[in-house]
C-alpha distance (Angstrom), angle and dihedral (degrees) to the residues before:
residue distance angle dihedral
M1 . . .
E2 3.81 . .
K3 3.78 113.8 .
K4 3.79 119.8 -125.9
N5 3.75 119.4 -117.7
P6 3.81 101.8 -114.6
I7 3.80 90.0 -136.5
Q8 3.81 93.8 51.5
V9 3.78 111.7 55.1
S10 3.75 129.3 156.3
K11 3.79 122.1 -88.8
N12 3.79 89.7 -113.7
E13 3.79 89.1 61.5
Q14 3.79 97.0 47.5
N15 3.82 101.4 80.6
P16 3.80 114.6 21.1
L17 3.82 94.2 157.4
A18 3.78 127.1 83.7
S19 3.81 86.7 -132.9
L20 3.77 141.9 -7.9
D21 3.79 91.8 -96.9
V22 3.80 101.2 55.0
W23 3.81 91.0 94.0
E24 3.81 88.1 55.1
D25 3.79 89.5 53.0
D26 3.79 88.6 57.5
L27 3.82 90.1 51.4
L28 3.78 89.6 57.0
Q29 3.78 89.4 56.2
R30 3.80 93.5 47.6
Y31 3.80 98.0 46.5
P32 3.82 121.3 47.4
N33 3.77 115.1 -127.0
P34 3.80 125.5 -111.3
E35 3.81 107.4 -116.0
S36 3.81 90.7 -145.2
I37 3.80 90.1 71.6
V38 3.80 103.7 28.2
Q39 3.76 106.8 55.6
D40 3.79 104.3 157.8
K41 3.81 102.3 48.5
S42 3.75 139.3 40.3
A43 3.80 121.7 -129.4
Q44 3.79 89.4 -103.8
E45 3.80 92.0 56.3
F46 3.78 96.0 45.5
R47 3.81 116.0 98.6
N48 3.78 96.9 -20.0
Y49 3.80 108.5 -175.6
E50 3.76 127.6 -174.6
D51 3.82 121.0 -118.2
P52 3.82 98.1 -92.1
K53 3.79 91.8 59.0
R54 3.76 91.6 47.7
G55 3.81 86.2 53.2
T56 3.80 87.7 55.5
V57 3.78 89.2 55.3
R58 3.79 89.0 54.2
E59 3.80 90.3 52.5
F60 3.80 89.8 50.4
Y61 3.79 90.6 55.1
R62 3.79 92.7 44.7
L63 3.80 88.6 60.5
N64 3.79 93.9 39.8
H65 3.79 93.7 51.2
T66 3.79 93.4 43.4
Y67 3.79 97.9 51.9
Q68 3.83 105.7 29.1
T69 3.79 96.3 97.1
Y70 3.80 130.9 153.1
D71 3.81 91.0 -104.8
F72 3.80 91.5 47.3
V73 3.82 90.5 55.8
L74 3.81 91.5 48.9
E75 3.79 89.7 51.7
K76 3.81 93.0 49.4
E77 3.79 91.7 48.4
K78 3.79 89.1 53.4
Q79 3.80 91.4 45.9
F80 3.80 99.7 47.6
L81 3.79 113.7 15.8
G82 3.78 92.6 74.7
F83 3.83 85.1 71.6
D84 3.78 90.9 -147.4
K85 3.81 100.1 131.9
T86 3.81 99.8 90.3
K87 3.79 145.5 -36.9
M88 3.78 126.1 -123.9
P89 3.79 142.0 149.2
V90 3.79 117.2 -94.3
W91 3.78 89.0 -110.5
D92 3.82 91.5 59.0
A93 3.81 89.1 52.7
F94 3.79 89.2 52.7
Q95 3.79 89.1 50.0
F96 3.79 88.8 56.9
L97 3.79 90.3 50.3
N98 3.80 87.5 55.7
Q99 3.80 87.1 68.9
L100 3.82 88.8 63.5
V101 3.80 96.8 74.5
D102 3.78 111.1 161.1
D103 3.80 102.2 -129.4
S104 3.81 91.7 176.7
D105 3.82 95.5 53.9
P106 3.82 108.1 120.6
D107 3.81 94.1 -156.6
T108 3.78 107.2 41.6
D109 3.78 141.4 10.1
L110 3.77 92.3 -158.7
D111 3.78 117.6 131.1
Q112 3.78 126.6 -117.8
F113 3.80 94.7 -94.4
Q114 3.78 91.7 54.5
H115 3.80 89.7 52.0
L116 3.80 88.7 53.2
L117 3.81 90.1 49.2
Q118 3.79 91.3 50.2
T119 3.80 90.4 50.7
S120 3.80 93.8 48.7
E121 3.81 93.0 43.4
A122 3.81 91.4 52.9
I123 3.81 88.7 51.9
R124 3.81 91.7 47.8
K125 3.81 92.3 47.5
D126 3.82 89.2 57.7
G127 3.81 91.5 54.1
H128 3.79 100.7 -112.5
P129 3.84 121.3 156.3
D130 3.79 117.4 -75.7
W131 3.82 92.4 -115.3
M132 3.82 87.6 61.1
V133 3.81 89.8 49.9
L134 3.81 87.6 53.9
T135 3.81 89.9 47.6
G136 3.80 88.1 56.9
L137 3.78 90.0 51.1
L138 3.82 92.9 49.6
H139 3.80 103.3 36.7
D140 3.83 97.5 100.3
M141 3.80 97.3 32.4
G142 3.81 88.8 104.6
K143 3.79 87.4 76.6
V144 3.79 85.3 85.7
L145 3.81 81.7 89.8
C146 3.80 82.4 90.2
L147 3.80 86.6 70.5
F148 3.78 86.5 71.0
G149 3.79 96.3 49.5
E150 3.80 98.0 -100.3
P151 3.82 115.9 164.6
Q152 3.78 116.2 -115.2
W153 3.79 94.0 -113.4
A154 3.84 86.7 62.6
V155 3.82 93.8 48.6
V156 3.81 109.5 41.6
G157 3.80 137.5 19.9
D158 3.78 137.7 85.5
T159 3.80 110.5 -46.8
F160 3.80 128.9 -137.8
P161 3.81 139.8 169.2
V162 3.77 119.5 -81.1
G163 3.77 122.9 -156.6
C164 3.80 94.6 54.5
A165 3.80 138.0 58.4
F166 3.80 115.4 -55.0
S167 3.79 111.6 -117.7
D168 3.79 119.7 -122.0
K169 3.82 85.4 -134.0
I170 3.82 90.1 73.4
V171 3.79 111.0 102.5
Y172 3.84 112.3 -97.1
S173 3.79 89.8 4.3
E174 3.81 90.2 167.5
F175 3.81 88.6 78.1
F176 3.80 91.0 68.3
S177 3.80 86.2 79.1
S178 3.82 86.6 86.1
N179 3.81 94.7 48.7
P180 3.83 110.5 104.7
D181 3.81 91.8 -143.0
I182 3.79 90.3 68.8
R183 3.81 87.8 69.5
D184 3.80 95.8 42.4
E185 3.80 112.6 96.6
R186 3.79 90.5 -150.6
Y187 3.79 91.0 64.0
N188 3.80 110.1 22.0
T189 3.81 101.2 77.1
K190 3.80 126.8 89.4
Y191 3.80 93.1 -96.5
G192 3.80 100.8 21.4
V193 3.80 109.1 173.7
Y194 3.82 91.5 -7.1
S195 3.80 136.0 76.4
P196 3.81 130.6 -128.2
N197 3.82 112.9 -69.6
C198 3.80 91.1 -8.5
G199 3.80 91.8 154.3
L200 3.79 128.7 -109.8
K201 3.81 90.5 -97.4
N202 3.81 84.9 74.4
V203 3.82 95.8 44.9
R204 3.79 125.0 89.5
M205 3.79 114.6 -137.3
S206 3.79 127.8 -152.5
W207 3.79 110.5 -84.5
G208 3.80 122.3 -95.5
H209 3.77 148.1 105.3
D210 3.83 93.6 -56.1
E211 3.81 94.7 61.6
Y212 3.79 92.8 40.1
V213 3.81 97.4 52.9
Y214 3.82 91.2 42.8
H215 3.80 91.4 59.1
M216 3.79 91.4 42.0
V217 3.83 95.3 59.5
K218 3.81 103.7 21.2
K219 3.81 91.7 115.7
Y220 3.79 93.4 56.0
L221 3.83 111.4 45.4
P222 3.81 132.3 60.0
E223 3.78 117.5 -100.8
P224 3.83 97.6 -100.6
G225 3.80 89.2 56.9
L226 3.79 90.8 48.9
Y227 3.80 90.7 53.0
M228 3.81 88.8 51.1
L229 3.79 91.0 52.8
R230 3.78 97.0 43.2
Y231 3.79 98.9 44.1
H232 3.81 107.1 27.1
S233 3.83 89.4 110.6
F234 3.82 95.1 42.2
Y235 3.81 92.6 107.2
P236 3.83 95.5 154.8
Q237 3.80 86.4 68.9
H238 3.79 109.9 30.2
R239 3.83 91.8 42.1
E240 3.81 103.6 26.1
H241 3.85 104.2 23.7
A242 3.79 88.5 -137.0
Y243 3.81 96.2 149.5
D244 3.79 104.1 43.8
H245 3.80 87.1 125.3
L246 3.83 90.9 67.5
M247 3.81 98.0 42.8
D248 3.78 124.5 90.7
D249 3.81 128.2 -152.8
H250 3.80 92.3 -90.0
D251 3.81 91.1 55.0
R252 3.79 90.3 51.6
E253 3.80 91.2 53.8
M254 3.80 92.8 46.8
F255 3.80 92.9 47.9
K256 3.80 88.5 67.0
W257 3.79 84.3 71.7
V258 3.81 92.1 47.3
S259 3.80 89.7 52.8
L260 3.80 90.1 49.0
F261 3.80 92.0 51.4
N262 3.79 101.1 43.6
P263 3.84 100.1 75.3
Y264 3.80 91.0 53.5
D265 3.79 89.4 57.1
L266 3.78 97.4 46.7
Y267 3.76 103.8 35.6
S268 3.80 109.6 30.9
K269 3.81 96.6 85.1
N270 3.78 113.5 121.7
P271 3.83 130.4 173.2
V272 3.83 90.4 -127.2
P273 3.83 109.1 85.1
P274 3.80 119.7 -133.3
D275 3.81 116.2 -103.6
W276 3.79 99.0 -108.5
D277 3.81 94.1 -176.2
Q278 3.79 89.2 59.6
L279 3.81 95.5 41.0
R280 3.79 98.8 42.0
P281 3.84 99.8 88.5
Y282 3.81 91.8 52.0
Y283 3.81 95.4 48.8
E284 3.78 95.2 42.2
G285 3.80 88.2 54.4
L286 3.79 91.8 45.7
V287 3.80 93.5 51.9
E288 3.80 90.8 46.2
K289 3.81 90.7 51.0
Y290 3.81 95.0 57.1
L291 3.81 110.0 18.7
P292 3.81 136.6 55.8
A293 3.80 121.0 -110.9
T294 3.82 90.9 -99.5
L295 3.78 134.3 21.8
N296 3.78 129.3 -148.7
F297 3.81 116.0 -119.1
């Protein structure tokens, strides 16, 4: 049987989810919520999907785990990290995200920008530094990859290293059986193309909005914020510690920040939208403080 080019998949395989956020709904089922952030709902009430939608999540991960290969990541880096597609202000990018309303979400019909505001407002309420508030506002901005026709399995989802053996701690790890790298001796050992405790700066992650937004703003935010952006979907590590053998001491220190950030992302959603008219002056000043007038995409 002829193998599919992982960069050229059929239209039927491009968008298996009902929306971009269905994978996040599954996260909320897998990881109990911290009561300090979620005050109005229990973990059981939060994002409760029926079985068919959970089946859709499984299909998403089947595609993700089949096609996220080392070569695929190299190709996407070449395609997108030149940031030569377009230029626009941050606020225009947020306006695009507003088109990604999750109509199938059982808990909220708020758009993507309002989710980002809720995340950043929860961080601000707890008195964290303003650069961390901005990190909350920016953390999903990489979903603008959908502007360029990227399939959902190459935009969202749990992230993991490529170029070495896939951990069985990765959600739905059984689907890696269809990934060609699992049969490639360069990539299917514990360390693969890496060396023990080489540091995550030397490790390529599966492609998605985390990696994209990290590279987009890496000149503008302090390092803890960059770790939050780059690894906020790296659940096999910050929840399962599956890749300790690749991390160095600096990574371990920085992941304290990732662990601090993660609950604000997952559990700050609320059906009551933020009052943008009231919040606007603060966030416009915050963006102006750290970011240029336009960003390259």
